[in-house]
C-alpha positions in Angstrom: -38.5 -42.7 -106.5 -39.9 -43.1 -103.0 -41.2 -40.4 -100.7 -38.1 -40.2 -98.5 -35.9 -39.9 -101.6 -38.0 -37.1 -103.0 -37.8 -35.3 -99.6 -34.1 -35.7 -99.4 -33.6 -34.3 -102.9 -35.7 -31.2 -102.1 -34.0 -30.7 -98.8 -30.5 -31.3 -100.1 -30.5 -30.4 -103.8 -26.7 -30.4 -103.9 -24.4 -32.5 -101.9 -21.3 -30.5 -101.0 -18.2 -32.7 -101.7 -15.3 -32.5 -99.3 -11.8 -31.6 -100.6 -13.1 -31.4 -104.1 -10.3 -29.4 -105.6 -7.6 -31.5 -103.8 -9.2 -34.7 -105.0 -9.2 -33.5 -108.6 -5.6 -32.3 -108.2 -4.4 -35.8 -107.2 -6.6 -37.9 -109.4 -6.0 -35.8 -112.5 -9.0 -36.9 -114.5 -8.6 -36.3 -118.2 -10.7 -36.6 -121.4 -12.0 -40.1 -122.0 -10.6 -41.7 -118.9 -12.6 -44.1 -116.8 -13.1 -43.9 -113.0 -14.7 -45.7 -110.0 -16.3 -43.7 -107.2 -16.7 -46.4 -104.6 -18.8 -44.2 -102.3 -20.7 -42.0 -104.7 -23.0 -40.5 -102.1 -24.7 -37.4 -103.4 -22.5 -37.4 -106.6 -20.5 -34.3 -106.0 -17.1 -35.7 -106.7 -18.5 -37.9 -109.5 -20.0 -34.9 -111.2 -16.7 -33.0 -111.5 -14.9 -36.2 -112.6 -17.4 -36.8 -115.4 -17.1 -33.2 -116.5 -13.4 -33.5 -116.8 -13.5 -36.9 -118.6 -15.9 -35.8 -121.3 -16.8 -36.7 -124.0 -16.5 -40.5 -123.5 -15.1 -41.2 -120.0 -17.1 -43.6 -117.9 -17.7 -43.5 -114.2 -19.0 -46.4 -112.1 -20.5 -45.3 -108.8 -21.3 -47.5 -105.8 -23.1 -46.9 -102.6 -24.9 -49.0 -99.9 -27.5 -46.3 -99.3 -30.4 -46.4 -101.7 -31.3 -42.8 -100.8 -27.8 -41.6 -101.7 -28.2 -43.3 -105.1 -31.5 -41.5 -105.7 -29.8 -38.2 -105.1 -26.7 -39.1 -107.2 -29.0 -40.3 -110.0 -30.7 -37.0 -110.2 -27.5 -35.1 -110.1 -25.7 -37.2 -112.7 -28.5 -38.0 -115.1 -27.2 -35.3 -117.5 -24.2 -37.6 -118.3 -26.6 -40.3 -119.5 -24.8 -43.6 -120.5 -21.4 -42.3 -119.2 -22.4 -43.2 -115.6 -23.6 -46.4 -114.0 -24.7 -46.6 -110.4 -24.8 -49.7 -108.2 -26.3 -50.3 -104.8 -23.6 -52.4 -103.2 -21.0 -52.6 -100.5 -17.7 -51.4 -101.9 -16.2 -54.7 -100.7 -18.0 -56.3 -103.7 -16.7 -53.9 -106.3 -14.3 -56.3 -108.0 -16.9 -59.0 -108.3 -19.5 -56.6 -109.7 -17.1 -55.0 -112.2 -15.9 -58.3 -113.6 -19.5 -59.6 -113.7 -21.4 -56.5 -115.1 -18.9 -54.1 -116.7 -17.1 -54.3 -120.0 -14.3 -52.1 -118.5 -12.1 -53.9 -115.9 -9.3 -51.5 -115.5 -9.6 -47.8 -114.5 -7.6 -44.6 -114.5 -8.8 -43.6 -111.0 -10.4 -44.9 -107.9 -12.1 -42.6 -105.2 -13.1 -43.6 -101.7 -14.8 -41.0 -99.5 -15.5 -42.6 -96.1 -17.6 -39.8 -94.7 -21.2 -39.8 -93.6 -23.3 -37.3 -95.6 -25.2 -34.4 -94.2 -28.6 -35.9 -95.2 -27.6 -39.2 -93.5 -26.7 -37.4 -90.3 -30.0 -35.5 -90.5 -32.2 -38.6 -91.1 -33.9 -39.4 -87.8 -34.7 -43.0 -89.0 -30.9 -43.7 -89.3 -29.7 -42.7 -85.8 -26.3 -41.4 -86.9 -26.5 -38.1 -85.1 -26.6 -37.2 -81.5 -28.1 -33.8 -82.4 -31.5 -35.2 -83.4 -33.5 -37.8 -81.6 -33.8 -40.9 -83.9 -34.0 -44.6 -83.9 -30.8 -46.5 -82.9 -30.2 -48.1 -86.3 -26.9 -46.7 -87.7 -26.8 -49.1 -90.7 -25.3 -47.3 -93.8 -27.8 -49.3 -95.9 -30.9 -51.4 -95.3 -29.2 -54.6 -96.6 -26.0 -54.4 -94.5 -27.1 -56.9 -91.9 -29.6 -57.3 -89.0 -27.1 -55.8 -86.5 -28.2 -52.3 -85.3 -26.9 -50.0 -82.6 -29.9 -50.9 -80.5 -29.0 -54.6 -80.6 -25.4 -53.8 -79.4 -26.7 -51.6 -76.6 -29.4 -54.0 -75.5 -27.8 -57.4 -76.0 -24.0 -57.3 -76.0 -22.0 -58.1 -72.9 -20.5 -55.2 -71.0 -17.0 -56.3 -71.8 -17.7 -56.3 -75.5 -19.2 -52.8 -75.4 -16.1 -51.6 -73.5 -13.9 -53.0 -76.3 -15.7 -51.4 -79.2 -15.9 -48.0 -77.4 -12.2 -48.2 -76.6 -10.9 -49.6 -79.9 -13.4 -48.2 -82.4 -14.2 -44.9 -80.7 -11.0 -44.3 -78.8 -13.2 -43.3 -75.9 -11.2 -42.7 -72.7 -14.2 -43.4 -70.5 -15.3 -46.6 -72.2 -15.6 -48.6 -69.0 -17.8 -46.0 -67.3 -20.0 -45.6 -70.3 -20.4 -49.3 -70.9 -21.3 -49.8 -67.2 -23.9 -47.0 -67.4 -25.4 -48.6 -70.6 -25.8 -52.0 -69.0 -27.3 -50.5 -65.8 -29.8 -48.5 -67.8 -30.9 -51.4 -70.0 -31.9 -53.4 -66.9 -34.6 -50.7 -66.3 -35.5 -50.0 -69.9 -34.4 -51.0 -73.4 -32.6 -48.6 -75.7 -34.7 -47.4 -78.6 -33.6 -43.9 -79.5 -30.5 -41.7 -79.7 -31.7 -39.4 -76.9 -31.4 -42.3 -74.4 -27.8 -42.9 -75.4 -26.8 -39.2 -75.4 -28.2 -38.9 -71.9 -26.1 -41.8 -70.7 -22.9 -40.5 -72.2 -23.5 -37.0 -70.8 -24.2 -38.4 -67.4 -20.8 -40.1 -67.4 -19.1 -36.8 -68.5 -21.0 -34.7 -66.0 -18.1 -34.4 -63.6 -15.3 -35.1 -66.1 -13.3 -32.8 -68.5 -15.2 -32.3 -71.7 -13.5 -33.3 -75.0 -12.1 -30.4 -77.0 -14.3 -29.2 -79.9 -16.6 -32.2 -80.0 -19.7 -33.4 -78.2 -19.0 -36.0 -75.5 -21.2 -38.5 -77.4 -19.2 -38.2 -80.6 -16.8 -41.1 -80.0 -19.5 -43.4 -78.7 -21.6 -42.8 -81.8 -18.6 -43.3 -84.0 -17.8 -46.6 -82.3 -21.3 -48.0 -82.7 -21.5 -47.0 -86.4 -18.2 -48.6 -87.2 -19.2 -51.8 -85.3 -22.6 -52.0 -87.0 -21.3 -51.6 -90.5 -17.9 -53.4 -90.1 -16.3 -50.3 -91.6 -12.7 -51.0 -90.8 -12.7 -54.6 -92.1 -14.5 -53.3 -95.2 -11.8 -50.7 -95.8 -9.1 -53.3 -95.4 -10.9 -55.4 -98.0 -11.5 -52.8 -100.6 -8.0 -51.2 -100.7 -6.3 -54.2 -102.4 -9.3 -54.4 -104.9 -8.8 -50.7 -105.7 -5.1 -51.3 -106.5 -5.9 -54.3 -108.7 -8.5 -52.4 -110.7 -6.2 -49.5 -111.5 -4.3 -49.2 -114.8 -0.6 -48.5 -114.7 -0.2 -44.8 -113.7 -3.8 -45.0 -112.4 -4.4 -43.1 -109.2 -6.4 -43.8 -106.0 -7.5 -41.2 -103.5 -9.1 -41.8 -100.1 -10.8 -39.4 -97.8 -11.1 -40.5 -94.2 -12.6 -38.8 -91.2 -11.0 -40.4 -88.1 -7.6 -41.7 -87.2 -8.5 -45.4 -87.4 -9.4 -45.2 -91.1 -6.5 -42.9 -91.9 -4.1 -45.3 -90.2 -5.3 -48.3 -92.3 -4.9 -46.3 -95.5 -1.5 -45.0 -94.5 -0.3 -48.5 -93.6 -1.6 -49.9 -96.9 0.1 -47.2 -99.0 3.4 -47.6 -97.2 3.2 -51.4 -97.5 2.5 -51.2 -101.3 5.2 -48.6 -101.8 7.9 -51.0 -100.6 9.6 -54.0 -102.2 10.5 -56.2 -99.3 8.1 -56.7 -96.3 10.3 -59.2 -94.5 11.3 -58.5 -90.8 14.5 -56.5 -90.6 16.4 -59.5 -89.0 16.0 -61.5 -92.3 19.4 -61.2 -94.1 17.7 -62.0 -97.5 14.3 -61.2 -98.8 12.0 -64.2 -98.6 8.6 -62.6 -99.3 9.1 -61.6 -102.9 6.8 -58.6 -102.5 7.2 -55.9 -105.2 6.2 -52.3 -104.7 3.1 -51.3 -106.7 2.4 -47.8 -105.5 4.1 -44.4 -105.5 2.7 -42.2 -102.6 1.7 -38.8 -103.9 0.8 -37.2 -100.6 3.8 -37.3 -98.3 1.7 -35.8 -95.6 -2.0 -36.0 -95.2 -4.0 -33.3 -97.0 -6.6 -31.4 -94.9 -9.3 -28.9 -95.8 -8.4 -25.2 -95.9 -9.8 -22.8 -93.4 -12.1 -21.4 -96.0 -13.6 -24.8 -96.8 -14.1 -25.6 -93.1 -15.8 -22.2 -92.7 -18.2 -23.1 -95.6 -18.7 -26.7 -94.6 -18.1 -27.4 -90.9 -18.3 -31.2 -91.4 -15.2 -31.1 -93.6 -13.0 -30.2 -90.6 -12.0 -33.9 -89.9 -11.4 -34.9 -93.5 -8.0 -36.3 -94.4 -7.0 -37.0 -98.0 -4.3 -39.5 -99.1 -3.4 -40.4 -102.7 -1.1 -42.8 -104.5 -0.3 -43.8 -108.1 0.1 -47.3 -109.4 3.5 -48.1 -110.8 3.9 -49.2 -114.4 6.1 -52.2 -113.7 
């Protein structure tokens, strides 16, 4: 275990899982069932699933972040051989499972797309505008060589406008991008404080967003761009469906509207037989529905949970069950 991993375990001995009771309600883990936690993080959801699938249920956990896996390993070591952890992008889950696991079909699949408290608090990662850190924003060291600093210092203004608008839904994307390119002519971007100051200067004489810091959407856009998060989500959802047993269940927790929209559209698509345009008189696609949507409306945290864990406020849970046909 490395020094940073030891520090994180001492500082955050227990990761607080979001919507834990609701996840368990919809996944319905039972004795000896097998599960995938595609974003195991600190192991909070995984721990409860393993407790409920005793004595022989298996859980495979995946995470890009080696520090997250250090914390998860400490938390889950009591389950011994019932849990296996992999450092990998969840887009590779199907390949890894068919290559390294004797179990190829599972009773449940969990995807929690949130950034953990310790990741937000790590100055070396640059996820948070509340601490001054390096402009990295990679979820794991092996993601790629693209960092937030590279985007801010090298990308064309038009490209920065596009990611702020499309990935951050930032209403002042043009003004912020213009301010970024003007500043980098004087000095390169290295830390989050520089970026926060730029965004705050744009918002100085504009209405402030409700309940969030002005830099929230800019940081979100950069993180999504650096990690390819939306494309990764589109890639993993069909894999999750394929890896489920009949009557198996999948649950996703998203934290902004872009992710939630992708999940909602995927669930709706796979809950329909025909996907042909309405003007087609006869079905030509041959698509058969594979899912039953369990959450007719998105599930959000209770007031009590938000009070105890403020970062849960944006969480949105959706769940579906694989059909047996």
